[in-house]
Backbone bond lengths (Angstrom), bond angles and torsions (degrees), N, CA, C in turn:
res aa  C-N    CA-C-N  psi(-1)  N-CA   C-N-CA  omega(-1)  CA-C   N-CA-C  phi
1 M - - - 1.460 - - 1.528 109.74 -
2 S 1.305 116.66 136.62 1.455 121.26 174.54 1.525 108.50 -83.17
3 T 1.296 115.54 -167.85 1.472 119.55 178.25 1.531 111.08 -85.74
4 A 1.343 116.87 13.26 1.465 120.08 -176.75 1.527 111.78 -58.22
5 Q 1.339 116.43 -44.13 1.462 119.22 -178.68 1.529 111.21 -64.61
6 L 1.326 116.33 -38.68 1.461 119.73 177.93 1.517 110.67 -65.23
7 N 1.322 116.65 -37.13 1.467 120.32 177.16 1.530 111.27 -64.36
8 I 1.326 116.20 -36.30 1.467 120.26 177.96 1.533 109.76 -65.01
9 V 1.332 116.02 -42.06 1.466 120.25 177.24 1.521 110.53 -60.12
10 N 1.318 116.71 -47.06 1.470 120.58 179.78 1.525 111.45 -61.56
11 S 1.332 116.08 -37.79 1.461 120.37 178.27 1.527 110.76 -64.57
12 T 1.334 116.71 -41.23 1.460 120.71 178.78 1.521 110.88 -65.74
13 I 1.326 117.07 -39.23 1.463 120.29 178.22 1.529 110.34 -62.55
14 R 1.325 117.04 -42.24 1.476 119.57 177.27 1.521 110.95 -62.65
15 E 1.333 116.01 -37.11 1.471 119.51 178.91 1.532 110.28 -67.10
16 I 1.329 116.97 -38.24 1.464 120.00 178.13 1.524 110.23 -64.91
17 L 1.323 116.76 -40.98 1.471 120.24 178.17 1.521 110.94 -60.36
18 R 1.331 116.88 -43.25 1.468 120.51 178.00 1.528 110.84 -64.71
19 T 1.329 116.05 -40.49 1.461 120.01 -178.74 1.528 110.96 -66.87
20 L 1.336 116.61 -35.84 1.470 119.49 176.68 1.530 110.23 -62.18
21 D 1.319 116.91 -39.50 1.467 119.74 176.12 1.530 110.46 -63.93
22 D 1.338 115.73 -39.35 1.469 119.64 179.41 1.527 110.83 -65.95
23 V 1.329 116.61 -36.55 1.464 119.90 178.49 1.527 109.77 -63.46
24 K 1.328 116.39 -42.70 1.467 120.35 179.42 1.521 111.52 -63.20
25 R 1.342 116.56 -29.39 1.473 120.68 179.74 1.525 112.53 -91.10
26 G 1.332 116.41 -1.17 1.454 119.90 179.56 1.512 114.23 82.31
27 R 1.321 117.22 13.64 1.472 120.89 -178.50 1.530 112.95 -94.10
28 A 1.313 116.49 -7.57 1.464 121.44 178.95 1.527 108.07 -149.70
29 G 1.333 115.87 168.45 1.459 120.49 179.78 1.508 110.95 -113.16
30 K 1.322 115.99 163.91 1.462 119.61 -179.78 1.524 111.66 -62.22
31 E 1.365 116.54 -24.57 1.464 119.55 178.00 1.524 111.17 -62.61
32 D 1.354 116.19 -33.15 1.463 120.18 178.19 1.524 110.53 -65.07
33 V 1.327 116.56 -39.40 1.464 120.58 178.56 1.521 110.31 -68.47
34 L 1.318 116.96 -42.98 1.462 120.38 -179.51 1.523 111.41 -63.25
35 R 1.329 115.90 -37.75 1.478 119.73 177.28 1.528 110.45 -62.56
36 L 1.327 116.26 -42.97 1.462 120.29 179.11 1.531 111.76 -67.19
37 L 1.324 116.44 -33.67 1.464 119.33 176.26 1.527 111.28 -66.04
38 D 1.340 116.70 -38.50 1.465 120.14 174.37 1.527 110.60 -60.13
39 E 1.328 114.90 -43.46 1.464 120.46 179.14 1.531 110.53 -63.05
40 L 1.336 116.38 -41.04 1.462 120.91 179.00 1.527 111.09 -62.04
41 E 1.323 116.42 -43.99 1.464 119.33 179.67 1.525 111.30 -62.86
42 N 1.326 117.08 -38.58 1.468 120.22 177.77 1.525 110.92 -63.44
43 Q 1.332 116.74 -39.83 1.460 120.71 178.98 1.526 111.43 -66.29
44 I 1.333 115.91 -39.91 1.463 119.66 178.39 1.529 110.24 -66.64
45 D 1.337 116.36 -39.53 1.464 120.15 177.48 1.531 110.54 -59.96
46 A 1.328 117.06 -38.89 1.466 120.92 179.32 1.527 110.85 -62.89
47 I 1.327 116.55 -39.46 1.464 120.60 177.45 1.529 110.18 -64.92
48 L 1.339 116.30 -44.34 1.458 120.31 -177.78 1.526 111.55 -63.90
49 V 1.337 116.61 -40.17 1.462 120.22 178.84 1.525 110.31 -62.65
50 H 1.327 115.72 -41.59 1.461 119.88 -177.88 1.530 111.82 -69.32
51 L 1.324 116.63 -34.99 1.466 120.27 -174.51 1.522 113.46 -94.81
52 A 1.332 117.56 -2.51 1.467 119.82 -179.23 1.529 109.95 -61.93
53 P 1.333 118.33 118.40 1.469 120.98 -178.41 1.527 111.54 -74.72
54 E 1.341 115.99 151.27 1.462 120.15 179.96 1.521 111.33 -76.76
55 R 1.317 116.64 -37.16 1.461 120.63 179.89 1.525 107.73 -126.21
56 I 1.317 114.56 138.82 1.449 118.01 -174.84 1.527 109.86 -155.14
57 T 1.329 117.16 138.50 1.460 120.72 178.31 1.524 109.41 -79.38
58 D 1.330 116.38 164.60 1.457 120.50 -179.90 1.525 111.40 -58.41
59 E 1.333 116.77 -42.54 1.458 120.71 -177.34 1.528 110.83 -63.06
60 R 1.322 115.09 -44.40 1.465 119.46 179.16 1.522 110.89 -69.48
61 F 1.324 115.81 -38.21 1.469 119.53 178.32 1.517 110.53 -60.26
62 N 1.340 116.46 -45.93 1.466 120.26 -179.67 1.520 110.95 -61.37
63 A 1.341 116.72 -41.00 1.461 119.95 178.66 1.526 110.67 -63.22
64 A 1.343 116.47 -42.69 1.468 120.43 -179.44 1.526 110.65 -65.66
65 V 1.324 116.85 -42.57 1.468 120.39 -179.93 1.522 110.49 -62.16
66 K 1.325 117.12 -43.14 1.459 120.49 -179.80 1.527 110.82 -64.11
67 A 1.338 115.83 -39.75 1.465 119.45 -179.94 1.520 111.08 -63.70
68 V 1.332 116.26 -46.56 1.467 120.78 -179.46 1.528 110.49 -65.14
69 K 1.324 116.72 -41.52 1.466 120.19 179.03 1.521 110.87 -63.34
70 D 1.322 116.96 -38.04 1.460 119.99 179.12 1.525 110.73 -61.47
71 V 1.333 116.31 -43.82 1.463 120.31 178.08 1.522 110.29 -62.61
72 S 1.324 116.06 -46.23 1.463 120.89 -178.83 1.521 111.57 -61.65
73 D 1.332 116.45 -44.57 1.468 120.21 -179.72 1.524 111.40 -63.11
74 K 1.322 116.44 -40.10 1.462 119.72 -178.38 1.527 111.64 -69.40
75 I 1.324 117.70 -37.31 1.465 119.76 176.23 1.519 109.88 -65.65
76 R 1.331 116.79 -40.32 1.470 119.64 176.52 1.524 110.50 -60.84
77 G 1.325 116.55 -38.00 1.456 120.49 177.27 1.519 112.38 -63.47
78 V 1.338 116.49 -40.68 1.468 120.26 176.64 1.522 110.22 -62.47
79 R 1.318 115.39 -44.50 1.465 120.11 -179.27 1.530 111.17 -60.14
80 E 1.335 116.59 -42.95 1.464 120.55 179.43 1.526 110.86 -64.79
81 S 1.332 116.28 -40.90 1.469 119.70 179.56 1.528 110.48 -62.91
82 V 1.321 117.08 -40.94 1.463 120.64 178.58 1.521 110.12 -64.04
83 M 1.326 116.50 -43.91 1.458 120.27 -178.81 1.528 111.72 -59.81
84 F 1.349 116.18 -34.24 1.463 120.33 -178.12 1.527 112.61 -96.65
85 G 1.341 116.50 10.07 1.459 120.37 174.54 1.522 115.10 75.84
86 R 1.327 117.95 19.21 1.473 120.99 179.03 1.537 108.27 -92.61
87 Y 1.298 116.47 70.16 1.463 121.01 -170.72 1.527 113.20 -70.69
88 T 1.320 117.69 -38.93 1.465 119.97 179.17 1.524 110.54 -64.77
89 Y 1.323 115.81 -43.19 1.465 119.42 178.48 1.524 110.52 -67.00
90 A 1.326 117.10 -35.21 1.466 120.67 178.42 1.522 110.92 -61.66
91 K 1.334 117.31 -35.38 1.466 120.34 178.37 1.520 110.62 -64.54
92 R 1.317 117.03 -41.45 1.463 120.36 178.33 1.522 110.81 -65.77
93 Q 1.332 115.58 -40.83 1.463 119.30 178.26 1.523 110.96 -63.43
94 L 1.319 116.02 -37.26 1.465 120.60 -178.21 1.524 111.11 -64.56
95 L 1.312 117.14 -35.45 1.468 120.04 176.08 1.529 110.64 -66.21
96 D 1.333 116.59 -34.70 1.469 120.05 173.87 1.530 110.42 -64.70
97 V 1.333 116.44 -39.32 1.462 120.68 177.03 1.528 109.83 -59.59
98 Q 1.321 116.07 -45.94 1.465 120.86 -178.44 1.533 110.99 -59.08
99 E 1.331 116.64 -44.15 1.460 119.99 179.52 1.526 111.31 -66.47
100 S 1.325 117.19 -39.86 1.461 120.63 179.74 1.518 111.67 -66.31
101 V 1.327 116.94 -38.81 1.467 120.58 177.17 1.526 109.90 -63.05
102 R 1.314 116.45 -43.51 1.464 120.46 -179.55 1.534 111.02 -62.05
103 L 1.332 116.70 -44.40 1.458 120.45 -179.66 1.528 111.68 -68.17
104 T 1.332 115.85 -38.37 1.463 119.89 177.71 1.521 110.91 -65.06
105 Y 1.316 116.87 -40.07 1.473 122.08 177.33 1.529 109.81 -59.13
106 R 1.326 116.72 -45.67 1.469 120.41 179.88 1.522 110.75 -63.73
107 L 1.321 115.68 -44.47 1.463 120.51 -178.70 1.517 111.16 -60.81
108 L 1.331 117.43 -50.00 1.465 121.22 -177.45 1.524 111.55 -67.64
109 T 1.326 116.89 -33.46 1.464 120.39 177.34 1.526 110.22 -63.44
110 L 1.327 116.59 -43.80 1.461 120.59 178.89 1.526 111.53 -66.43
111 I 1.336 116.31 -40.67 1.464 119.47 179.15 1.524 110.56 -62.94
112 K 1.326 116.21 -46.12 1.467 119.60 -178.33 1.513 111.45 -66.46
113 A 1.338 116.91 -31.39 1.466 120.38 179.58 1.525 112.43 -76.56
114 G 1.345 115.79 -7.53 1.456 119.27 178.42 1.509 114.13 79.50
115 A 1.326 116.91 24.62 1.462 120.41 178.79 1.528 109.97 -63.14
116 P 1.342 117.42 148.31 1.469 120.11 177.98 1.520 111.44 -57.61
117 T 1.311 116.02 146.98 1.459 120.44 -179.08 1.521 112.19 -56.49
118 S 1.345 116.53 -38.69 1.464 119.95 179.73 1.519 111.46 -60.70
119 V 1.332 116.30 -37.85 1.479 120.29 178.61 1.519 109.97 -69.61
120 I 1.325 116.04 -42.88 1.468 120.70 -179.33 1.522 110.95 -58.63
121 F 1.314 116.22 -44.28 1.456 118.73 -175.93 1.523 113.42 -79.50
122 Q 1.332 116.93 -10.72 1.459 119.28 171.28 1.526 110.68 -69.85
123 V 1.332 116.10 -30.75 1.466 119.85 -179.33 1.520 111.98 -104.52
124 T 1.333 116.59 3.65 1.454 120.33 177.56 1.518 109.15 -76.13
125 P 1.324 118.78 123.96 1.456 120.79 -179.59 1.529 111.80 -65.91
126 Q 1.308 115.58 160.47 1.461 121.90 -175.79 1.523 112.43 -56.22
127 F 1.346 117.24 -35.63 1.458 117.91 -174.76 1.522 113.22 -70.24
128 L 1.344 117.88 -10.29 1.460 119.88 178.04 1.523 111.60 -85.73
129 R 1.311 116.84 -12.05 1.448 120.52 178.89 1.532 109.72 -97.22
130 E 1.308 115.82 158.92 1.457 119.25 176.77 1.528 109.01 -69.58
131 V 1.306 117.12 132.22 1.456 120.99 177.39 1.520 108.71 -84.46
132 A 1.322 115.66 122.66 1.467 120.19 179.98 1.520 108.84 -85.65
133 V 1.320 115.21 92.68 1.465 120.03 178.73 1.516 108.41 -72.62
134 P 1.331 118.67 128.54 1.472 120.78 -179.94 1.524 112.00 -54.13
135 E 1.345 116.13 138.29 1.466 121.23 -176.47 1.522 113.75 -56.28
136 P 1.357 119.18 -40.28 1.472 117.87 179.64 1.527 113.29 -57.04
137 I 1.329 116.17 -32.09 1.470 119.46 178.53 1.523 110.15 -74.95
138 V 1.332 115.57 -45.53 1.468 120.18 -176.90 1.516 111.48 -57.59
139 Y 1.328 116.66 -44.47 1.460 120.77 -172.66 1.528 113.55 -82.74
140 T 1.331 117.53 -23.75 1.462 118.65 -176.09 1.514 113.98 -100.18
141 N 1.357 117.67 -27.09 1.457 118.70 -174.93 1.528 110.86 -156.52
142 P 1.328 117.85 95.64 1.468 120.84 -179.66 1.530 112.64 -57.78
143 M 1.333 118.24 -35.41 1.459 120.54 178.67 1.527 110.10 -63.53
144 A 1.318 117.11 -42.10 1.468 120.99 178.25 1.522 110.04 -62.88
145 A 1.332 117.17 -37.02 1.464 120.86 178.44 1.527 110.55 -62.94
146 Q 1.333 117.16 -41.49 1.466 120.75 178.17 1.528 110.97 -63.17
147 I 1.326 116.03 -44.18 1.463 120.35 -179.50 1.525 110.33 -62.97
148 Y 1.326 116.21 -45.61 1.468 120.90 -179.66 1.528 110.13 -60.99
149 N 1.324 116.74 -41.90 1.461 121.93 179.37 1.521 110.51 -58.69
150 V 1.322 117.26 -46.97 1.464 121.55 -179.60 1.524 110.53 -62.92
151 L 1.327 117.07 -42.97 1.461 120.42 -177.95 1.523 111.84 -65.73
152 V 1.330 117.46 -40.24 1.459 120.15 178.01 1.519 110.13 -64.61
153 R 1.333 116.24 -39.98 1.464 120.31 -179.13 1.519 112.17 -68.86
154 R 1.343 116.76 -39.79 1.456 120.59 -175.70 1.521 113.89 -92.52
155 G 1.326 116.52 -22.63 1.452 119.58 -177.36 1.519 112.64 95.60
156 E 1.322 116.74 -40.76 1.458 122.11 175.99 1.520 108.51 -168.14
157 A 1.320 116.22 162.88 1.464 121.02 177.48 1.518 108.76 -167.13
158 T 1.331 115.17 152.36 1.462 118.92 172.75 1.522 108.27 -79.60
159 V 1.310 115.84 165.21 1.461 120.37 178.85 1.526 110.28 -60.51
160 E 1.339 116.25 -40.09 1.465 119.40 -178.81 1.526 111.34 -67.32
161 E 1.335 117.12 -38.73 1.463 120.06 177.65 1.526 110.84 -63.05
162 L 1.328 116.23 -40.71 1.470 119.54 176.66 1.527 110.88 -62.56
163 A 1.320 115.73 -43.06 1.464 120.11 -179.05 1.523 110.92 -61.94
164 L 1.329 116.64 -40.29 1.464 120.57 179.60 1.524 110.76 -67.53
165 E 1.330 116.85 -44.98 1.462 119.98 -177.46 1.526 111.43 -65.55
166 L 1.332 116.38 -38.43 1.466 120.52 -178.19 1.528 112.69 -89.17
167 K 1.355 115.46 1.80 1.469 121.31 177.78 1.538 111.66 55.93
168 I 1.336 114.55 50.22 1.456 120.48 179.71 1.532 109.94 -71.83
169 T 1.318 116.24 133.15 1.465 122.30 179.26 1.528 109.43 -109.56
170 D 1.319 116.09 176.28 1.462 119.70 176.64 1.526 110.90 -59.01
171 E 1.335 115.94 -33.76 1.459 120.08 -177.91 1.527 112.15 -71.15
172 T 1.333 117.24 -30.07 1.469 120.38 -176.94 1.528 112.58 -103.78
173 R 1.340 117.83 2.35 1.466 120.89 -176.26 1.531 111.93 -62.58
174 D 1.345 118.00 -42.31 1.464 119.96 -179.72 1.527 111.17 -63.91
175 E 1.329 116.39 -42.58 1.463 120.63 178.45 1.528 110.34 -62.63
176 F 1.323 115.18 -39.91 1.468 122.07 178.77 1.530 110.46 -61.97
177 N 1.323 116.92 -47.67 1.468 121.11 -179.63 1.532 111.55 -64.44
178 R 1.330 116.54 -39.36 1.464 119.76 178.16 1.526 110.91 -64.69
179 A 1.329 115.86 -38.13 1.468 119.81 179.92 1.529 110.86 -64.62
180 I 1.322 116.73 -41.64 1.465 120.43 177.67 1.529 110.36 -62.85
181 S 1.317 116.64 -43.92 1.470 121.04 178.68 1.527 110.88 -60.26
182 Q 1.341 116.53 -40.62 1.456 120.56 179.55 1.527 110.70 -64.28
183 L 1.327 116.91 -44.35 1.466 120.88 -179.24 1.529 111.21 -62.31
184 I 1.322 115.97 -39.10 1.466 119.94 179.62 1.528 110.57 -70.58
185 S 1.334 117.03 -46.29 1.472 120.85 -175.59 1.527 111.88 -67.51
186 T 1.341 117.49 -29.15 1.465 120.28 179.62 1.521 112.53 -90.12
187 G 1.331 116.94 -2.15 1.459 120.48 174.31 1.509 115.71 85.12
188 Y 1.337 117.73 9.57 1.464 119.82 178.64 1.529 111.92 -81.58
189 V 1.320 116.24 -22.57 1.463 121.54 -178.62 1.522 108.92 -134.61
190 R 1.328 115.77 141.75 1.461 120.74 177.25 1.524 110.04 -115.37
191 P 1.326 117.04 134.03 1.467 120.24 177.51 1.533 110.77 -91.37
192 F 1.323 114.93 142.09 1.463 121.78 173.34 1.519 107.08 -130.66
193 F 1.321 116.23 154.56 1.455 119.15 -177.61 1.529 110.46 -121.97
194 T 1.334 115.42 137.64 1.455 121.16 178.14 1.525 109.27 -81.91
195 S 1.330 115.90 174.73 1.460 120.48 -179.16 1.526 112.12 -62.71
196 D 1.355 116.59 -26.18 1.464 119.73 178.02 1.531 111.76 -96.88
197 N 1.362 115.52 19.93 1.463 123.04 172.31 1.530 113.99 68.81
198 K 1.329 117.83 27.07 1.451 120.71 173.33 1.535 108.98 -89.17
199 M 1.312 115.95 136.37 1.455 119.99 -179.50 1.528 111.09 -83.75
200 I 1.321 116.23 129.86 1.455 122.95 174.69 1.523 107.51 -114.52
201 L 1.314 117.21 132.26 1.454 121.59 -178.77 1.522 109.71 -107.15
202 R 1.340 115.07 138.07 1.471 121.21 177.74 1.516 109.37 -133.41
203 P 1.337 117.29 141.84 1.469 119.13 177.34 1.518 110.09 -66.97
204 A 1.329 116.64 139.90 1.469 120.67 -177.29 1.521 112.40 -106.19
205 R 1.346 117.57 -7.42 1.475 120.02 -179.64 1.505 110.23 -132.03
């Protein structure tokens, strides 16, 4: 297989981005976006079927499963954002989907080609590996451990993006805020501020 299928996926993602803009302008409905997301998932499934290796070691299998799950989780996140009318955030999530699909395509291509494991893991993105959450966080604050895990995997995130990914509710908001404060005060996370005064968090260790 050439990269034709991957190009089709990228084309569909661009169409979804345009449709999200149309929804914001009232020129399309969320059903149009959801239909395109269904189409995108079918296209990704076609790639996965084609690239599924016949023989695979446990280590490679785990890497492939994590990659596919990451893509699936991110598409589900886009779908949820669309359902709740968070169209701008859905566009950002969709770009994450595009990057994850590209990395998964590379990973599965190398696995199917029989590349050495050492080579495969040189190009395996950080989110495919287990994140070693520092023990002080794990034992003192499970919420902080979840936040740290997300930040290491993503590289950075705003407080609102973290809240959306971790499905923070009114009941867990105080615990969430305390966990962020703990991560900052203990030096595991550093806060940065954008020009419009939004806080961005990045892992510091």
